[in-house]
Chimera marker file (.cmm) of the C-alpha trace (Angstrom):
<marker_set name="trace">
<marker id="1" x="-71.653" y="34.765" z="19.012" r="1" g="1" b="0" radius="0.5"/>
<marker id="2" x="-68.095" y="34.575" z="17.636" r="1" g="1" b="0" radius="0.5"/>
<marker id="3" x="-66.931" y="37.438" z="15.453" r="1" g="1" b="0" radius="0.5"/>
<marker id="4" x="-66.971" y="35.378" z="12.222" r="1" g="1" b="0" radius="0.5"/>
<marker id="5" x="-70.572" y="34.381" z="12.870" r="1" g="1" b="0" radius="0.5"/>
<marker id="6" x="-71.610" y="37.942" z="13.661" r="1" g="1" b="0" radius="0.5"/>
<marker id="7" x="-69.809" y="39.161" z="10.543" r="1" g="1" b="0" radius="0.5"/>
<marker id="8" x="-71.621" y="36.598" z="8.377" r="1" g="1" b="0" radius="0.5"/>
<marker id="9" x="-74.963" y="37.571" z="9.893" r="1" g="1" b="0" radius="0.5"/>
<marker id="10" x="-74.209" y="41.246" z="9.304" r="1" g="1" b="0" radius="0.5"/>
<marker id="11" x="-73.089" y="40.647" z="5.713" r="1" g="1" b="0" radius="0.5"/>
<marker id="12" x="-76.345" y="38.835" z="4.954" r="1" g="1" b="0" radius="0.5"/>
<marker id="13" x="-78.883" y="40.849" z="6.928" r="1" g="1" b="0" radius="0.5"/>
<marker id="14" x="-77.777" y="44.279" z="5.686" r="1" g="1" b="0" radius="0.5"/>
<marker id="15" x="-78.163" y="43.573" z="1.929" r="1" g="1" b="0" radius="0.5"/>
<marker id="16" x="-81.501" y="41.836" z="2.539" r="1" g="1" b="0" radius="0.5"/>
<marker id="17" x="-82.708" y="44.791" z="4.603" r="1" g="1" b="0" radius="0.5"/>
<marker id="18" x="-81.576" y="47.244" z="1.916" r="1" g="1" b="0" radius="0.5"/>
<marker id="19" x="-83.430" y="45.193" z="-0.713" r="1" g="1" b="0" radius="0.5"/>
<marker id="20" x="-86.473" y="45.252" z="1.564" r="1" g="1" b="0" radius="0.5"/>
<marker id="21" x="-86.230" y="49.015" z="1.970" r="1" g="1" b="0" radius="0.5"/>
<marker id="22" x="-86.043" y="49.476" z="-1.801" r="1" g="1" b="0" radius="0.5"/>
<marker id="23" x="-89.007" y="47.126" z="-2.224" r="1" g="1" b="0" radius="0.5"/>
<marker id="24" x="-90.933" y="49.092" z="0.408" r="1" g="1" b="0" radius="0.5"/>
<marker id="25" x="-90.397" y="52.364" z="-1.437" r="1" g="1" b="0" radius="0.5"/>
<marker id="26" x="-91.313" y="50.826" z="-4.799" r="1" g="1" b="0" radius="0.5"/>
<marker id="27" x="-94.371" y="49.091" z="-3.340" r="1" g="1" b="0" radius="0.5"/>
<marker id="28" x="-95.441" y="52.293" z="-1.628" r="1" g="1" b="0" radius="0.5"/>
<marker id="29" x="-95.257" y="54.184" z="-4.914" r="1" g="1" b="0" radius="0.5"/>
<marker id="30" x="-96.960" y="51.466" z="-6.958" r="1" g="1" b="0" radius="0.5"/>
<marker id="31" x="-99.548" y="50.081" z="-4.519" r="1" g="1" b="0" radius="0.5"/>
<marker id="32" x="-99.864" y="52.828" z="-1.907" r="1" g="1" b="0" radius="0.5"/>
<marker id="33" x="-99.757" y="52.405" z="1.855" r="1" g="1" b="0" radius="0.5"/>
<marker id="34" x="-100.948" y="48.799" z="1.845" r="1" g="1" b="0" radius="0.5"/>
<marker id="35" x="-98.160" y="47.938" z="-0.600" r="1" g="1" b="0" radius="0.5"/>
<marker id="36" x="-95.550" y="49.489" z="1.677" r="1" g="1" b="0" radius="0.5"/>
<marker id="37" x="-96.935" y="47.596" z="4.683" r="1" g="1" b="0" radius="0.5"/>
<marker id="38" x="-96.860" y="44.342" z="2.698" r="1" g="1" b="0" radius="0.5"/>
<marker id="39" x="-93.240" y="44.943" z="1.712" r="1" g="1" b="0" radius="0.5"/>
<marker id="40" x="-92.225" y="45.696" z="5.304" r="1" g="1" b="0" radius="0.5"/>
<marker id="41" x="-93.947" y="42.537" z="6.563" r="1" g="1" b="0" radius="0.5"/>
<marker id="42" x="-92.274" y="40.482" z="3.809" r="1" g="1" b="0" radius="0.5"/>
<marker id="43" x="-88.864" y="41.891" z="4.674" r="1" g="1" b="0" radius="0.5"/>
<marker id="44" x="-89.331" y="41.217" z="8.388" r="1" g="1" b="0" radius="0.5"/>
<marker id="45" x="-90.428" y="37.628" z="7.752" r="1" g="1" b="0" radius="0.5"/>
<marker id="46" x="-87.364" y="36.909" z="5.610" r="1" g="1" b="0" radius="0.5"/>
<marker id="47" x="-84.848" y="38.601" z="7.907" r="1" g="1" b="0" radius="0.5"/>
<marker id="48" x="-86.238" y="36.908" z="11.026" r="1" g="1" b="0" radius="0.5"/>
<marker id="49" x="-86.553" y="33.394" z="9.567" r="1" g="1" b="0" radius="0.5"/>
<marker id="50" x="-83.304" y="33.457" z="7.642" r="1" g="1" b="0" radius="0.5"/>
<marker id="51" x="-81.478" y="35.025" z="10.595" r="1" g="1" b="0" radius="0.5"/>
<marker id="52" x="-82.706" y="32.319" z="12.958" r="1" g="1" b="0" radius="0.5"/>
<marker id="53" x="-81.710" y="29.693" z="10.418" r="1" g="1" b="0" radius="0.5"/>
<marker id="54" x="-78.229" y="31.143" z="10.032" r="1" g="1" b="0" radius="0.5"/>
<marker id="55" x="-77.674" y="31.169" z="13.793" r="1" g="1" b="0" radius="0.5"/>
<marker id="56" x="-78.889" y="27.545" z="14.064" r="1" g="1" b="0" radius="0.5"/>
<marker id="57" x="-76.628" y="26.513" z="11.180" r="1" g="1" b="0" radius="0.5"/>
<marker id="58" x="-73.587" y="28.212" z="12.705" r="1" g="1" b="0" radius="0.5"/>
<marker id="59" x="-74.178" y="26.584" z="16.088" r="1" g="1" b="0" radius="0.5"/>
<marker id="60" x="-74.543" y="23.199" z="14.412" r="1" g="1" b="0" radius="0.5"/>
<marker id="61" x="-71.275" y="23.744" z="12.567" r="1" g="1" b="0" radius="0.5"/>
<marker id="62" x="-69.508" y="24.433" z="15.853" r="1" g="1" b="0" radius="0.5"/>
<marker id="63" x="-70.948" y="21.554" z="17.863" r="1" g="1" b="0" radius="0.5"/>
<marker id="64" x="-71.522" y="18.878" z="15.188" r="1" g="1" b="0" radius="0.5"/>
<marker id="65" x="-69.353" y="19.658" z="12.158" r="1" g="1" b="0" radius="0.5"/>
<marker id="66" x="-70.054" y="16.259" z="10.594" r="1" g="1" b="0" radius="0.5"/>
<marker id="67" x="-73.736" y="17.227" z="10.270" r="1" g="1" b="0" radius="0.5"/>
<marker id="68" x="-73.110" y="20.667" z="8.781" r="1" g="1" b="0" radius="0.5"/>
<marker id="69" x="-73.925" y="19.884" z="5.147" r="1" g="1" b="0" radius="0.5"/>
<marker id="70" x="-76.979" y="17.756" z="5.905" r="1" g="1" b="0" radius="0.5"/>
<marker id="71" x="-78.217" y="20.325" z="8.407" r="1" g="1" b="0" radius="0.5"/>
<marker id="72" x="-77.731" y="23.115" z="5.883" r="1" g="1" b="0" radius="0.5"/>
<marker id="73" x="-79.768" y="21.313" z="3.234" r="1" g="1" b="0" radius="0.5"/>
<marker id="74" x="-82.503" y="20.448" z="5.712" r="1" g="1" b="0" radius="0.5"/>
<marker id="75" x="-82.561" y="23.973" z="7.095" r="1" g="1" b="0" radius="0.5"/>
<marker id="76" x="-82.871" y="25.653" z="3.689" r="1" g="1" b="0" radius="0.5"/>
<marker id="77" x="-85.644" y="23.256" z="2.719" r="1" g="1" b="0" radius="0.5"/>
<marker id="78" x="-87.471" y="23.970" z="5.968" r="1" g="1" b="0" radius="0.5"/>
<marker id="79" x="-87.045" y="27.729" z="5.509" r="1" g="1" b="0" radius="0.5"/>
<marker id="80" x="-88.491" y="27.611" z="2.011" r="1" g="1" b="0" radius="0.5"/>
<marker id="81" x="-91.413" y="25.514" z="3.254" r="1" g="1" b="0" radius="0.5"/>
<marker id="82" x="-92.108" y="27.993" z="6.066" r="1" g="1" b="0" radius="0.5"/>
<marker id="83" x="-92.026" y="30.889" z="3.597" r="1" g="1" b="0" radius="0.5"/>
<marker id="84" x="-94.421" y="28.966" z="1.329" r="1" g="1" b="0" radius="0.5"/>
<marker id="85" x="-96.726" y="28.377" z="4.317" r="1" g="1" b="0" radius="0.5"/>
<marker id="86" x="-96.674" y="32.127" z="5.048" r="1" g="1" b="0" radius="0.5"/>
<marker id="87" x="-97.634" y="32.825" z="1.443" r="1" g="1" b="0" radius="0.5"/>
<marker id="88" x="-100.472" y="30.303" z="1.610" r="1" g="1" b="0" radius="0.5"/>
<marker id="89" x="-101.822" y="31.517" z="4.958" r="1" g="1" b="0" radius="0.5"/>
<marker id="90" x="-101.730" y="35.202" z="4.071" r="1" g="1" b="0" radius="0.5"/>
<marker id="91" x="-103.018" y="34.875" z="0.507" r="1" g="1" b="0" radius="0.5"/>
<marker id="92" x="-106.463" y="36.299" z="1.245" r="1" g="1" b="0" radius="0.5"/>
<marker id="93" x="-105.402" y="39.000" z="3.702" r="1" g="1" b="0" radius="0.5"/>
<marker id="94" x="-106.750" y="42.525" z="3.498" r="1" g="1" b="0" radius="0.5"/>
<marker id="95" x="-104.227" y="43.961" z="5.967" r="1" g="1" b="0" radius="0.5"/>
<marker id="96" x="-101.699" y="44.647" z="3.204" r="1" g="1" b="0" radius="0.5"/>
<marker id="97" x="-101.131" y="44.201" z="-0.507" r="1" g="1" b="0" radius="0.5"/>
<marker id="98" x="-100.397" y="40.507" z="-1.036" r="1" g="1" b="0" radius="0.5"/>
<marker id="99" x="-98.586" y="41.040" z="-4.332" r="1" g="1" b="0" radius="0.5"/>
<marker id="100" x="-96.137" y="43.486" z="-2.752" r="1" g="1" b="0" radius="0.5"/>
<marker id="101" x="-95.679" y="41.086" z="0.167" r="1" g="1" b="0" radius="0.5"/>
<marker id="102" x="-94.959" y="38.073" z="-2.028" r="1" g="1" b="0" radius="0.5"/>
<marker id="103" x="-92.623" y="39.868" z="-4.432" r="1" g="1" b="0" radius="0.5"/>
<marker id="104" x="-90.699" y="41.389" z="-1.535" r="1" g="1" b="0" radius="0.5"/>
<marker id="105" x="-90.512" y="37.979" z="0.135" r="1" g="1" b="0" radius="0.5"/>
<marker id="106" x="-89.053" y="36.500" z="-3.041" r="1" g="1" b="0" radius="0.5"/>
<marker id="107" x="-86.608" y="39.341" z="-3.706" r="1" g="1" b="0" radius="0.5"/>
<marker id="108" x="-85.261" y="39.553" z="-0.157" r="1" g="1" b="0" radius="0.5"/>
<marker id="109" x="-84.894" y="35.758" z="0.024" r="1" g="1" b="0" radius="0.5"/>
<marker id="110" x="-82.836" y="35.741" z="-3.173" r="1" g="1" b="0" radius="0.5"/>
<marker id="111" x="-80.701" y="38.635" z="-1.906" r="1" g="1" b="0" radius="0.5"/>
<marker id="112" x="-80.221" y="36.893" z="1.477" r="1" g="1" b="0" radius="0.5"/>
<marker id="113" x="-79.082" y="33.618" z="-0.115" r="1" g="1" b="0" radius="0.5"/>
<marker id="114" x="-76.747" y="35.403" z="-2.550" r="1" g="1" b="0" radius="0.5"/>
<marker id="115" x="-75.260" y="37.517" z="0.249" r="1" g="1" b="0" radius="0.5"/>
<marker id="116" x="-74.834" y="34.451" z="2.443" r="1" g="1" b="0" radius="0.5"/>
<marker id="117" x="-73.042" y="32.585" z="-0.351" r="1" g="1" b="0" radius="0.5"/>
<marker id="118" x="-70.763" y="35.582" z="-0.897" r="1" g="1" b="0" radius="0.5"/>
<marker id="119" x="-70.049" y="35.887" z="2.835" r="1" g="1" b="0" radius="0.5"/>
<marker id="120" x="-69.068" y="32.226" z="3.049" r="1" g="1" b="0" radius="0.5"/>
<marker id="121" x="-66.839" y="32.508" z="-0.022" r="1" g="1" b="0" radius="0.5"/>
<marker id="122" x="-65.075" y="35.554" z="1.447" r="1" g="1" b="0" radius="0.5"/>
<marker id="123" x="-64.655" y="34.010" z="4.922" r="1" g="1" b="0" radius="0.5"/>
<marker id="124" x="-61.229" y="32.637" z="5.702" r="1" g="1" b="0" radius="0.5"/>
<marker id="125" x="-62.311" y="29.311" z="7.187" r="1" g="1" b="0" radius="0.5"/>
<marker id="126" x="-59.723" y="26.574" z="7.587" r="1" g="1" b="0" radius="0.5"/>
<marker id="127" x="-60.765" y="23.241" z="6.154" r="1" g="1" b="0" radius="0.5"/>
<marker id="128" x="-57.969" y="21.352" z="7.913" r="1" g="1" b="0" radius="0.5"/>
<marker id="129" x="-56.447" y="22.084" z="11.279" r="1" g="1" b="0" radius="0.5"/>
<marker id="130" x="-52.797" y="22.942" z="10.656" r="1" g="1" b="0" radius="0.5"/>
<marker id="131" x="-50.213" y="20.842" z="12.469" r="1" g="1" b="0" radius="0.5"/>
<marker id="132" x="-48.408" y="22.479" z="15.315" r="1" g="1" b="0" radius="0.5"/>
<marker id="133" x="-44.794" y="23.142" z="14.531" r="1" g="1" b="0" radius="0.5"/>
<marker id="134" x="-42.192" y="22.742" z="17.198" r="1" g="1" b="0" radius="0.5"/>
<marker id="135" x="-43.976" y="20.036" z="19.162" r="1" g="1" b="0" radius="0.5"/>
<marker id="136" x="-42.053" y="16.897" z="19.980" r="1" g="1" b="0" radius="0.5"/>
<marker id="137" x="-43.634" y="13.482" z="19.971" r="1" g="1" b="0" radius="0.5"/>
<link id1="1" id2="2" r="1" g="1" b="0" radius="0.2"/>
<link id1="2" id2="3" r="1" g="1" b="0" radius="0.2"/>
<link id1="3" id2="4" r="1" g="1" b="0" radius="0.2"/>
<link id1="4" id2="5" r="1" g="1" b="0" radius="0.2"/>
<link id1="5" id2="6" r="1" g="1" b="0" radius="0.2"/>
<link id1="6" id2="7" r="1" g="1" b="0" radius="0.2"/>
<link id1="7" id2="8" r="1" g="1" b="0" radius="0.2"/>
<link id1="8" id2="9" r="1" g="1" b="0" radius="0.2"/>
<link id1="9" id2="10" r="1" g="1" b="0" radius="0.2"/>
<link id1="10" id2="11" r="1" g="1" b="0" radius="0.2"/>
<link id1="11" id2="12" r="1" g="1" b="0" radius="0.2"/>
<link id1="12" id2="13" r="1" g="1" b="0" radius="0.2"/>
<link id1="13" id2="14" r="1" g="1" b="0" radius="0.2"/>
<link id1="14" id2="15" r="1" g="1" b="0" radius="0.2"/>
<link id1="15" id2="16" r="1" g="1" b="0" radius="0.2"/>
<link id1="16" id2="17" r="1" g="1" b="0" radius="0.2"/>
<link id1="17" id2="18" r="1" g="1" b="0" radius="0.2"/>
<link id1="18" id2="19" r="1" g="1" b="0" radius="0.2"/>
<link id1="19" id2="20" r="1" g="1" b="0" radius="0.2"/>
<link id1="20" id2="21" r="1" g="1" b="0" radius="0.2"/>
<link id1="21" id2="22" r="1" g="1" b="0" radius="0.2"/>
<link id1="22" id2="23" r="1" g="1" b="0" radius="0.2"/>
<link id1="23" id2="24" r="1" g="1" b="0" radius="0.2"/>
<link id1="24" id2="25" r="1" g="1" b="0" radius="0.2"/>
<link id1="25" id2="26" r="1" g="1" b="0" radius="0.2"/>
<link id1="26" id2="27" r="1" g="1" b="0" radius="0.2"/>
<link id1="27" id2="28" r="1" g="1" b="0" radius="0.2"/>
<link id1="28" id2="29" r="1" g="1" b="0" radius="0.2"/>
<link id1="29" id2="30" r="1" g="1" b="0" radius="0.2"/>
<link id1="30" id2="31" r="1" g="1" b="0" radius="0.2"/>
<link id1="31" id2="32" r="1" g="1" b="0" radius="0.2"/>
<link id1="32" id2="33" r="1" g="1" b="0" radius="0.2"/>
<link id1="33" id2="34" r="1" g="1" b="0" radius="0.2"/>
<link id1="34" id2="35" r="1" g="1" b="0" radius="0.2"/>
<link id1="35" id2="36" r="1" g="1" b="0" radius="0.2"/>
<link id1="36" id2="37" r="1" g="1" b="0" radius="0.2"/>
<link id1="37" id2="38" r="1" g="1" b="0" radius="0.2"/>
<link id1="38" id2="39" r="1" g="1" b="0" radius="0.2"/>
<link id1="39" id2="40" r="1" g="1" b="0" radius="0.2"/>
<link id1="40" id2="41" r="1" g="1" b="0" radius="0.2"/>
<link id1="41" id2="42" r="1" g="1" b="0" radius="0.2"/>
<link id1="42" id2="43" r="1" g="1" b="0" radius="0.2"/>
<link id1="43" id2="44" r="1" g="1" b="0" radius="0.2"/>
<link id1="44" id2="45" r="1" g="1" b="0" radius="0.2"/>
<link id1="45" id2="46" r="1" g="1" b="0" radius="0.2"/>
<link id1="46" id2="47" r="1" g="1" b="0" radius="0.2"/>
<link id1="47" id2="48" r="1" g="1" b="0" radius="0.2"/>
<link id1="48" id2="49" r="1" g="1" b="0" radius="0.2"/>
<link id1="49" id2="50" r="1" g="1" b="0" radius="0.2"/>
<link id1="50" id2="51" r="1" g="1" b="0" radius="0.2"/>
<link id1="51" id2="52" r="1" g="1" b="0" radius="0.2"/>
<link id1="52" id2="53" r="1" g="1" b="0" radius="0.2"/>
<link id1="53" id2="54" r="1" g="1" b="0" radius="0.2"/>
<link id1="54" id2="55" r="1" g="1" b="0" radius="0.2"/>
<link id1="55" id2="56" r="1" g="1" b="0" radius="0.2"/>
<link id1="56" id2="57" r="1" g="1" b="0" radius="0.2"/>
<link id1="57" id2="58" r="1" g="1" b="0" radius="0.2"/>
<link id1="58" id2="59" r="1" g="1" b="0" radius="0.2"/>
<link id1="59" id2="60" r="1" g="1" b="0" radius="0.2"/>
<link id1="60" id2="61" r="1" g="1" b="0" radius="0.2"/>
<link id1="61" id2="62" r="1" g="1" b="0" radius="0.2"/>
<link id1="62" id2="63" r="1" g="1" b="0" radius="0.2"/>
<link id1="63" id2="64" r="1" g="1" b="0" radius="0.2"/>
<link id1="64" id2="65" r="1" g="1" b="0" radius="0.2"/>
<link id1="65" id2="66" r="1" g="1" b="0" radius="0.2"/>
<link id1="66" id2="67" r="1" g="1" b="0" radius="0.2"/>
<link id1="67" id2="68" r="1" g="1" b="0" radius="0.2"/>
<link id1="68" id2="69" r="1" g="1" b="0" radius="0.2"/>
<link id1="69" id2="70" r="1" g="1" b="0" radius="0.2"/>
<link id1="70" id2="71" r="1" g="1" b="0" radius="0.2"/>
<link id1="71" id2="72" r="1" g="1" b="0" radius="0.2"/>
<link id1="72" id2="73" r="1" g="1" b="0" radius="0.2"/>
<link id1="73" id2="74" r="1" g="1" b="0" radius="0.2"/>
<link id1="74" id2="75" r="1" g="1" b="0" radius="0.2"/>
<link id1="75" id2="76" r="1" g="1" b="0" radius="0.2"/>
<link id1="76" id2="77" r="1" g="1" b="0" radius="0.2"/>
<link id1="77" id2="78" r="1" g="1" b="0" radius="0.2"/>
<link id1="78" id2="79" r="1" g="1" b="0" radius="0.2"/>
<link id1="79" id2="80" r="1" g="1" b="0" radius="0.2"/>
<link id1="80" id2="81" r="1" g="1" b="0" radius="0.2"/>
<link id1="81" id2="82" r="1" g="1" b="0" radius="0.2"/>
<link id1="82" id2="83" r="1" g="1" b="0" radius="0.2"/>
<link id1="83" id2="84" r="1" g="1" b="0" radius="0.2"/>
<link id1="84" id2="85" r="1" g="1" b="0" radius="0.2"/>
<link id1="85" id2="86" r="1" g="1" b="0" radius="0.2"/>
<link id1="86" id2="87" r="1" g="1" b="0" radius="0.2"/>
<link id1="87" id2="88" r="1" g="1" b="0" radius="0.2"/>
<link id1="88" id2="89" r="1" g="1" b="0" radius="0.2"/>
<link id1="89" id2="90" r="1" g="1" b="0" radius="0.2"/>
<link id1="90" id2="91" r="1" g="1" b="0" radius="0.2"/>
<link id1="91" id2="92" r="1" g="1" b="0" radius="0.2"/>
<link id1="92" id2="93" r="1" g="1" b="0" radius="0.2"/>
<link id1="93" id2="94" r="1" g="1" b="0" radius="0.2"/>
<link id1="94" id2="95" r="1" g="1" b="0" radius="0.2"/>
<link id1="95" id2="96" r="1" g="1" b="0" radius="0.2"/>
<link id1="96" id2="97" r="1" g="1" b="0" radius="0.2"/>
<link id1="97" id2="98" r="1" g="1" b="0" radius="0.2"/>
<link id1="98" id2="99" r="1" g="1" b="0" radius="0.2"/>
<link id1="99" id2="100" r="1" g="1" b="0" radius="0.2"/>
<link id1="100" id2="101" r="1" g="1" b="0" radius="0.2"/>
<link id1="101" id2="102" r="1" g="1" b="0" radius="0.2"/>
<link id1="102" id2="103" r="1" g="1" b="0" radius="0.2"/>
<link id1="103" id2="104" r="1" g="1" b="0" radius="0.2"/>
<link id1="104" id2="105" r="1" g="1" b="0" radius="0.2"/>
<link id1="105" id2="106" r="1" g="1" b="0" radius="0.2"/>
<link id1="106" id2="107" r="1" g="1" b="0" radius="0.2"/>
<link id1="107" id2="108" r="1" g="1" b="0" radius="0.2"/>
<link id1="108" id2="109" r="1" g="1" b="0" radius="0.2"/>
<link id1="109" id2="110" r="1" g="1" b="0" radius="0.2"/>
<link id1="110" id2="111" r="1" g="1" b="0" radius="0.2"/>
<link id1="111" id2="112" r="1" g="1" b="0" radius="0.2"/>
<link id1="112" id2="113" r="1" g="1" b="0" radius="0.2"/>
<link id1="113" id2="114" r="1" g="1" b="0" radius="0.2"/>
<link id1="114" id2="115" r="1" g="1" b="0" radius="0.2"/>
<link id1="115" id2="116" r="1" g="1" b="0" radius="0.2"/>
<link id1="116" id2="117" r="1" g="1" b="0" radius="0.2"/>
<link id1="117" id2="118" r="1" g="1" b="0" radius="0.2"/>
<link id1="118" id2="119" r="1" g="1" b="0" radius="0.2"/>
<link id1="119" id2="120" r="1" g="1" b="0" radius="0.2"/>
<link id1="120" id2="121" r="1" g="1" b="0" radius="0.2"/>
<link id1="121" id2="122" r="1" g="1" b="0" radius="0.2"/>
<link id1="122" id2="123" r="1" g="1" b="0" radius="0.2"/>
<link id1="123" id2="124" r="1" g="1" b="0" radius="0.2"/>
<link id1="124" id2="125" r="1" g="1" b="0" radius="0.2"/>
<link id1="125" id2="126" r="1" g="1" b="0" radius="0.2"/>
<link id1="126" id2="127" r="1" g="1" b="0" radius="0.2"/>
<link id1="127" id2="128" r="1" g="1" b="0" radius="0.2"/>
<link id1="128" id2="129" r="1" g="1" b="0" radius="0.2"/>
<link id1="129" id2="130" r="1" g="1" b="0" radius="0.2"/>
<link id1="130" id2="131" r="1" g="1" b="0" radius="0.2"/>
<link id1="131" id2="132" r="1" g="1" b="0" radius="0.2"/>
<link id1="132" id2="133" r="1" g="1" b="0" radius="0.2"/>
<link id1="133" id2="134" r="1" g="1" b="0" radius="0.2"/>
<link id1="134" id2="135" r="1" g="1" b="0" radius="0.2"/>
<link id1="135" id2="136" r="1" g="1" b="0" radius="0.2"/>
<link id1="136" id2="137" r="1" g="1" b="0" radius="0.2"/>
</marker_set>
């Protein structure tokens, strides 16, 4: 993974993980042990799915730059659908507190997307390849 890609992944995963840790502590205080477990599961789901999506998007940008925008829109839609499916499938679970899980899922997703937008705005990515100076044609 090139250094820019690793930097973007780091700058998105760390804030989302911190938000998940805060949500875990708050859920543990409010809803007890099951709340903390729900928050941890929610954080893991977001970090894993969004991380995979970011890696796929970065590889698409390298190999097929003309598909980058369409792939990004499709990928974000698919990620939100997968997170919705997780919410639907785990709605009746007794393994953890569903409310803590769902609120953590929402909060860490928002933090991930905001951190990813900030990382892309801060990245020094060239939009146009500069011409080589000194070459003779």
